VEXFI-420023 format. One record per residue: residue number from 1; residue in one letter; chain; x, y, z of N, C-alpha, C, O in turn. Coordinates in steps of 0.05 Angstrom, whole numbers. Example, Ala and Ser with C-alpha at 12.3 -4.5 7.8 and 13.67 -1.06 7.14 Angstrom:
<rotors>
<n:1 | res:A | chain:A | n_xx:264 | n_yy:-114 | n_zz:156 | ca_xx:246 | ca_yy:-90 | ca_zz:156 | c_xx:264 | c_yy:-66 | c_zz:156 | o_xx:285 | o_yy:-66 | o_zz:169>
<n:2 | res:S | chain:A | n_xx:257 | n_yy:-45 | n_zz:142 | ca_xx:273 | ca_yy:-21 | ca_zz:143 | c_xx:258 | c_yy:1 | c_zz:157 | o_xx:268 | o_yy:23 | o_zz:161>
</rotors>
This chain:
<rotors>
<n:1 | res:M | chain:A | n_xx:-5 | n_yy:121 | n_zz:108 | ca_xx:20 | ca_yy:132 | ca_zz:116 | c_xx:26 | c_yy:156 | c_zz:99 | o_xx:23 | o_yy:155 | o_zz:74>
<n:2 | res:S | chain:A | n_xx:34 | n_yy:178 | n_zz:111 | ca_xx:39 | ca_yy:202 | ca_zz:96 | c_xx:67 | c_yy:202 | c_zz:83 | o_xx:84 | o_yy:187 | o_zz:92>
<n:3 | res:K | chain:A | n_xx:71 | n_yy:220 | n_zz:64 | ca_xx:97 | ca_yy:223 | ca_zz:52 | c_xx:117 | c_yy:232 | c_zz:73 | o_xx:140 | o_yy:223 | o_zz:73>
<n:4 | res:Q | chain:A | n_xx:109 | n_yy:250 | n_zz:91 | ca_xx:127 | ca_yy:259 | ca_zz:112 | c_xx:135 | c_yy:236 | c_zz:130 | o_xx:158 | o_yy:234 | o_zz:138>
<n:5 | res:D | chain:A | n_xx:116 | n_yy:218 | n_zz:137 | ca_xx:123 | ca_yy:194 | ca_zz:153 | c_xx:144 | c_yy:177 | c_zz:139 | o_xx:163 | o_yy:168 | o_zz:152>
<n:6 | res:L | chain:A | n_xx:141 | n_yy:174 | n_zz:113 | ca_xx:160 | ca_yy:158 | ca_zz:98 | c_xx:187 | c_yy:171 | c_zz:97 | o_xx:208 | o_yy:157 | o_zz:100>
<n:7 | res:E | chain:A | n_xx:188 | n_yy:197 | n_zz:94 | ca_xx:214 | ca_yy:211 | ca_zz:92 | c_xx:228 | c_yy:212 | c_zz:119 | o_xx:252 | o_yy:211 | o_zz:120>
<n:8 | res:N | chain:A | n_xx:213 | n_yy:214 | n_zz:141 | ca_xx:225 | ca_yy:218 | ca_zz:167 | c_xx:226 | c_yy:192 | c_zz:184 | o_xx:238 | o_yy:192 | o_zz:206>
<n:9 | res:G | chain:A | n_xx:215 | n_yy:171 | n_zz:174 | ca_xx:214 | ca_yy:146 | ca_zz:189 | c_xx:240 | c_yy:131 | c_zz:189 | o_xx:259 | o_yy:139 | o_zz:175>
<n:10 | res:N | chain:A | n_xx:241 | n_yy:109 | n_zz:204 | ca_xx:265 | ca_yy:92 | ca_zz:203 | c_xx:256 | c_yy:64 | c_zz:196 | o_xx:233 | o_yy:56 | o_zz:198>
<n:11 | res:L | chain:A | n_xx:276 | n_yy:48 | n_zz:188 | ca_xx:271 | ca_yy:21 | ca_zz:177 | c_xx:256 | c_yy:4 | c_zz:198 | o_xx:238 | o_yy:-11 | o_zz:190>
<n:12 | res:E | chain:A | n_xx:264 | n_yy:5 | n_zz:223 | ca_xx:252 | ca_yy:-12 | ca_zz:243 | c_xx:222 | c_yy:-6 | c_zz:246 | o_xx:206 | o_yy:-25 | o_zz:249>
<n:13 | res:D | chain:A | n_xx:214 | n_yy:19 | n_zz:244 | ca_xx:186 | ca_yy:26 | ca_zz:246 | c_xx:170 | c_yy:15 | c_zz:222 | o_xx:148 | o_yy:5 | o_zz:225>
<n:14 | res:F | chain:A | n_xx:182 | n_yy:16 | n_zz:198 | ca_xx:169 | ca_yy:6 | ca_zz:174 | c_xx:166 | c_yy:-25 | c_zz:176 | o_xx:145 | o_yy:-36 | o_zz:168>
<n:15 | res:I | chain:A | n_xx:186 | n_yy:-38 | n_zz:186 | ca_xx:185 | ca_yy:-67 | ca_zz:189 | c_xx:163 | c_yy:-75 | c_zz:209 | o_xx:148 | o_yy:-93 | o_zz:204>
<n:16 | res:E | chain:A | n_xx:162 | n_yy:-60 | n_zz:231 | ca_xx:141 | ca_yy:-66 | ca_zz:251 | c_xx:113 | c_yy:-61 | c_zz:239 | o_xx:95 | o_yy:-77 | o_zz:243>
<n:17 | res:L | chain:A | n_xx:110 | n_yy:-39 | n_zz:224 | ca_xx:84 | ca_yy:-33 | ca_zz:212 | c_xx:76 | c_yy:-55 | c_zz:191 | o_xx:53 | o_yy:-63 | o_zz:190>
<n:18 | res:A | chain:A | n_xx:96 | n_yy:-64 | n_zz:176 | ca_xx:90 | ca_yy:-84 | ca_zz:155 | c_xx:82 | c_yy:-111 | c_zz:167 | o_xx:68 | o_yy:-127 | o_zz:154>
<n:19 | res:Q | chain:A | n_xx:89 | n_yy:-116 | n_zz:192 | ca_xx:82 | ca_yy:-141 | ca_zz:206 | c_xx:56 | c_yy:-139 | c_zz:222 | o_xx:47 | o_yy:-159 | o_zz:234>
<n:20 | res:D | chain:A | n_xx:43 | n_yy:-116 | n_zz:222 | ca_xx:18 | ca_yy:-112 | ca_zz:236 | c_xx:-3 | c_yy:-131 | c_zz:224 | o_xx:-5 | o_yy:-133 | o_zz:199>
<n:21 | res:Q | chain:A | n_xx:-18 | n_yy:-144 | n_zz:241 | ca_xx:-38 | ca_yy:-163 | ca_zz:232 | c_xx:-61 | c_yy:-150 | c_zz:215 | o_xx:-75 | o_yy:-163 | o_zz:200>
<n:22 | res:E | chain:A | n_xx:-64 | n_yy:-124 | n_zz:218 | ca_xx:-85 | ca_yy:-110 | ca_zz:204 | c_xx:-75 | c_yy:-100 | c_zz:176 | o_xx:-90 | o_yy:-89 | o_zz:161>
<n:23 | res:A | chain:A | n_xx:-49 | n_yy:-103 | n_zz:171 | ca_xx:-37 | ca_yy:-93 | ca_zz:146 | c_xx:-41 | c_yy:-112 | c_zz:123 | o_xx:-47 | o_yy:-136 | o_zz:127>
<n:24 | res:S | chain:A | n_xx:-38 | n_yy:-102 | n_zz:99 | ca_xx:-39 | ca_yy:-118 | ca_zz:75 | c_xx:-20 | c_yy:-106 | c_zz:54 | o_xx:-16 | o_yy:-82 | o_zz:54>
<n:25 | res:Y | chain:A | n_xx:-9 | n_yy:-123 | n_zz:37 | ca_xx:6 | ca_yy:-114 | ca_zz:14 | c_xx:-13 | c_yy:-114 | c_zz:-10 | o_xx:-30 | o_yy:-132 | o_zz:-12>
<n:26 | res:Y | chain:A | n_xx:-10 | n_yy:-95 | n_zz:-28 | ca_xx:-27 | ca_yy:-93 | ca_zz:-51 | c_xx:-10 | c_yy:-93 | c_zz:-76 | o_xx:9 | o_yy:-77 | o_zz:-79>
<n:27 | res:L | chain:A | n_xx:-15 | n_yy:-111 | n_zz:-95 | ca_xx:-1 | ca_yy:-112 | ca_zz:-121 | c_xx:-15 | c_yy:-93 | c_zz:-140 | o_xx:-40 | o_yy:-95 | o_zz:-144>
<n:28 | res:V | chain:A | n_xx:0 | n_yy:-75 | n_zz:-152 | ca_xx:-10 | ca_yy:-56 | ca_zz:-171 | c_xx:6 | c_yy:-59 | c_zz:-197 | o_xx:30 | o_yy:-62 | o_zz:-196>
<n:29 | res:N | chain:A | n_xx:-7 | n_yy:-57 | n_zz:-220 | ca_xx:8 | ca_yy:-59 | ca_zz:-245 | c_xx:26 | c_yy:-35 | c_zz:-249 | o_xx:20 | o_yy:-14 | o_zz:-238>
<n:30 | res:R | chain:A | n_xx:47 | n_yy:-38 | n_zz:-264 | ca_xx:68 | ca_yy:-17 | ca_zz:-267 | c_xx:56 | c_yy:9 | c_zz:-278 | o_xx:63 | o_yy:30 | o_zz:-268>
<n:31 | res:E | chain:A | n_xx:38 | n_yy:7 | n_zz:-297 | ca_xx:26 | ca_yy:31 | ca_zz:-309 | c_xx:12 | c_yy:48 | c_zz:-288 | o_xx:15 | o_yy:72 | o_zz:-288>
<n:32 | res:T | chain:A | n_xx:-4 | n_yy:35 | n_zz:-272 | ca_xx:-18 | ca_yy:49 | ca_zz:-250 | c_xx:1 | c_yy:59 | c_zz:-229 | o_xx:-1 | o_yy:82 | o_zz:-220>
<n:33 | res:Y | chain:A | n_xx:20 | n_yy:43 | n_zz:-222 | ca_xx:40 | ca_yy:50 | ca_zz:-201 | c_xx:55 | c_yy:76 | c_zz:-209 | o_xx:60 | o_yy:92 | o_zz:-191>
<n:34 | res:E | chain:A | n_xx:61 | n_yy:78 | n_zz:-234 | ca_xx:77 | ca_yy:102 | ca_zz:-243 | c_xx:61 | c_yy:127 | c_zz:-243 | o_xx:72 | o_yy:149 | o_zz:-247>
<n:35 | res:T | chain:A | n_xx:34 | n_yy:126 | n_zz:-239 | ca_xx:18 | ca_yy:150 | ca_zz:-238 | c_xx:15 | c_yy:162 | c_zz:-210 | o_xx:4 | o_yy:184 | o_zz:-207>
<n:36 | res:I | chain:A | n_xx:25 | n_yy:148 | n_zz:-190 | ca_xx:22 | ca_yy:158 | ca_zz:-162 | c_xx:49 | c_yy:164 | c_zz:-150 | o_xx:69 | o_yy:153 | o_zz:-159>
<n:37 | res:E | chain:A | n_xx:49 | n_yy:180 | n_zz:-129 | ca_xx:74 | ca_yy:187 | ca_zz:-115 | c_xx:74 | c_yy:176 | c_zz:-87 | o_xx:52 | o_yy:171 | o_zz:-76>
<n:38 | res:V | chain:A | n_xx:97 | n_yy:172 | n_zz:-76 | ca_xx:100 | ca_yy:162 | ca_zz:-49 | c_xx:85 | c_yy:180 | c_zz:-30 | o_xx:89 | o_yy:205 | o_zz:-31>
<n:39 | res:G | chain:A | n_xx:68 | n_yy:169 | n_zz:-13 | ca_xx:54 | ca_yy:184 | ca_zz:7 | c_xx:27 | c_yy:195 | c_zz:-3 | o_xx:11 | o_yy:205 | o_zz:12>
<n:40 | res:Q | chain:A | n_xx:22 | n_yy:192 | n_zz:-29 | ca_xx:-4 | ca_yy:202 | ca_zz:-40 | c_xx:-26 | c_yy:184 | c_zz:-31 | o_xx:-24 | o_yy:159 | o_zz:-30>
<n:41 | res:R | chain:A | n_xx:-49 | n_yy:196 | n_zz:-23 | ca_xx:-72 | ca_yy:181 | ca_zz:-14 | c_xx:-87 | c_yy:170 | c_zz:-38 | o_xx:-92 | o_yy:183 | o_zz:-58>
<n:42 | res:V | chain:A | n_xx:-95 | n_yy:144 | n_zz:-36 | ca_xx:-110 | ca_yy:131 | ca_zz:-57 | c_xx:-132 | c_yy:115 | c_zz:-45 | o_xx:-131 | o_yy:107 | o_zz:-22>
<n:43 | res:R | chain:A | n_xx:-152 | n_yy:109 | n_zz:-61 | ca_xx:-174 | ca_yy:91 | ca_zz:-54 | c_xx:-172 | c_yy:67 | c_zz:-73 | o_xx:-172 | o_yy:71 | o_zz:-97>
<n:44 | res:I | chain:A | n_xx:-171 | n_yy:44 | n_zz:-62 | ca_xx:-167 | ca_yy:20 | ca_zz:-80 | c_xx:-191 | c_yy:1 | c_zz:-77 | o_xx:-204 | o_yy:0 | o_zz:-56>
<n:45 | res:T | chain:A | n_xx:-195 | n_yy:-14 | n_zz:-98 | ca_xx:-213 | ca_yy:-37 | ca_zz:-97 | c_xx:-195 | c_yy:-61 | c_zz:-103 | o_xx:-182 | o_yy:-62 | o_zz:-123>
<n:46 | res:A | chain:A | n_xx:-196 | n_yy:-80 | n_zz:-85 | ca_xx:-179 | ca_yy:-104 | ca_zz:-88 | c_xx:-196 | c_yy:-128 | c_zz:-97 | o_xx:-220 | o_yy:-129 | o_zz:-92>
<n:47 | res:G | chain:A | n_xx:-183 | n_yy:-146 | n_zz:-111 | ca_xx:-197 | ca_yy:-170 | ca_zz:-119 | c_xx:-204 | c_yy:-187 | c_zz:-95 | o_xx:-194 | o_yy:-182 | o_zz:-73>
<n:48 | res:L | chain:A | n_xx:-221 | n_yy:-207 | n_zz:-98 | ca_xx:-229 | ca_yy:-224 | ca_zz:-76 | c_xx:-208 | c_yy:-244 | c_zz:-68 | o_xx:-208 | o_yy:-253 | o_zz:-44>
<n:49 | res:D | chain:A | n_xx:-191 | n_yy:-252 | n_zz:-86 | ca_xx:-170 | ca_yy:-271 | ca_zz:-79 | c_xx:-147 | c_yy:-257 | c_zz:-65 | o_xx:-141 | o_yy:-234 | o_zz:-70>
<n:50 | res:Q | chain:A | n_xx:-134 | n_yy:-272 | n_zz:-48 | ca_xx:-110 | ca_yy:-261 | ca_zz:-35 | c_xx:-90 | c_yy:-284 | c_zz:-29 | o_xx:-98 | o_yy:-307 | o_zz:-24>
<n:51 | res:L | chain:A | n_xx:-64 | n_yy:-277 | n_zz:-30 | ca_xx:-44 | ca_yy:-296 | ca_zz:-23 | c_xx:-42 | c_yy:-296 | c_zz:8 | o_xx:-48 | o_yy:-276 | o_zz:20>
<n:52 | res:E | chain:A | n_xx:-33 | n_yy:-318 | n_zz:20 | ca_xx:-35 | ca_yy:-322 | ca_zz:48 | c_xx:-11 | c_yy:-315 | c_zz:66 | o_xx:-12 | o_yy:-322 | o_zz:90>
<n:53 | res:P | chain:A | n_xx:10 | n_yy:-303 | n_zz:56 | ca_xx:31 | ca_yy:-296 | ca_zz:75 | c_xx:21 | c_yy:-276 | c_zz:96 | o_xx:-2 | o_yy:-266 | o_zz:93>
<n:54 | res:S | chain:A | n_xx:36 | n_yy:-270 | n_zz:116 | ca_xx:28 | ca_yy:-251 | ca_zz:136 | c_xx:46 | c_yy:-226 | c_zz:132 | o_xx:70 | o_yy:-228 | o_zz:137>
<n:55 | res:P | chain:A | n_xx:35 | n_yy:-203 | n_zz:125 | ca_xx:8 | ca_yy:-197 | ca_zz:119 | c_xx:-1 | c_yy:-208 | c_zz:91 | o_xx:17 | o_yy:-214 | o_zz:75>
<n:56 | res:P | chain:A | n_xx:-27 | n_yy:-210 | n_zz:86 | ca_xx:-36 | ca_yy:-221 | ca_zz:61 | c_xx:-29 | c_yy:-203 | c_zz:37 | o_xx:-25 | o_yy:-179 | o_zz:41>
<n:57 | res:I | chain:A | n_xx:-28 | n_yy:-215 | n_zz:14 | ca_xx:-22 | ca_yy:-200 | ca_zz:-11 | c_xx:-47 | c_yy:-200 | c_zz:-28 | o_xx:-58 | o_yy:-221 | o_zz:-34>
<n:58 | res:R | chain:A | n_xx:-57 | n_yy:-177 | n_zz:-36 | ca_xx:-81 | ca_yy:-174 | ca_zz:-52 | c_xx:-74 | c_yy:-159 | c_zz:-78 | o_xx:-56 | o_yy:-144 | o_zz:-79>
<n:59 | res:T | chain:A | n_xx:-90 | n_yy:-165 | n_zz:-98 | ca_xx:-86 | ca_yy:-152 | ca_zz:-124 | c_xx:-106 | c_yy:-129 | c_zz:-127 | o_xx:-130 | o_yy:-132 | o_zz:-122>
<n:60 | res:V | chain:A | n_xx:-96 | n_yy:-106 | n_zz:-135 | ca_xx:-112 | ca_yy:-82 | ca_zz:-139 | c_xx:-127 | c_yy:-84 | c_zz:-165 | o_xx:-115 | o_yy:-89 | o_zz:-186>
<n:61 | res:V | chain:A | n_xx:-154 | n_yy:-81 | n_zz:-164 | ca_xx:-171 | ca_yy:-82 | ca_zz:-188 | c_xx:-174 | c_yy:-53 | c_zz:-199 | o_xx:-172 | o_yy:-49 | o_zz:-223>
<n:62 | res:S | chain:A | n_xx:-177 | n_yy:-34 | n_zz:-181 | ca_xx:-179 | ca_yy:-6 | ca_zz:-190 | c_xx:-167 | c_yy:12 | c_zz:-168 | o_xx:-166 | o_yy:5 | o_zz:-145>
<n:63 | res:L | chain:A | n_xx:-156 | n_yy:35 | n_zz:-177 | ca_xx:-143 | ca_yy:53 | ca_zz:-159 | c_xx:-153 | c_yy:81 | c_zz:-166 | o_xx:-151 | o_yy:89 | o_zz:-189>
<n:64 | res:E | chain:A | n_xx:-162 | n_yy:96 | n_zz:-146 | ca_xx:-171 | ca_yy:124 | ca_zz:-150 | c_xx:-153 | c_yy:142 | c_zz:-133 | o_xx:-150 | o_yy:138 | o_zz:-109>
<n:65 | res:Q | chain:A | n_xx:-142 | n_yy:163 | n_zz:-145 | ca_xx:-125 | ca_yy:182 | ca_zz:-130 | c_xx:-144 | c_yy:201 | c_zz:-115 | o_xx:-164 | o_yy:210 | o_zz:-126>
<n:66 | res:I | chain:A | n_xx:-137 | n_yy:206 | n_zz:-89 | ca_xx:-153 | ca_yy:224 | ca_zz:-73 | c_xx:-138 | c_yy:250 | c_zz:-70 | o_xx:-115 | o_yy:251 | o_zz:-61>
<n:67 | res:N | chain:A | n_xx:-150 | n_yy:271 | n_zz:-78 | ca_xx:-138 | ca_yy:298 | ca_zz:-76 | c_xx:-149 | c_yy:311 | c_zz:-51 | o_xx:-173 | o_yy:317 | o_zz:-48>
<n:68 | res:D | chain:A | n_xx:-131 | n_yy:317 | n_zz:-32 | ca_xx:-139 | ca_yy:330 | ca_zz:-7 | c_xx:-144 | c_yy:359 | c_zz:-11 | o_xx:-151 | o_yy:373 | o_zz:9>
</rotors>
C-alpha cells in the first residue's frame, strides 16, 4: 500500500483490506519501526511461528528498506 493510498483512503477500505484472507499483520520492534515511514516499501523476513487470528500475526525477523 502506498503512502498516497494511506493519505487518500477511507476507514472502510482499510478495514476491508485488513480482513482479506491473503493479508497478514507483522509485529516489528519499536527501534526498527521508528526507522521507516508510512507508505515506505520494505522487504521483510518473518519468523516461522504465527498467531492464528484472521488475518494471521507474524513476527518480523529482519526488515530491509527498499529505495525506489
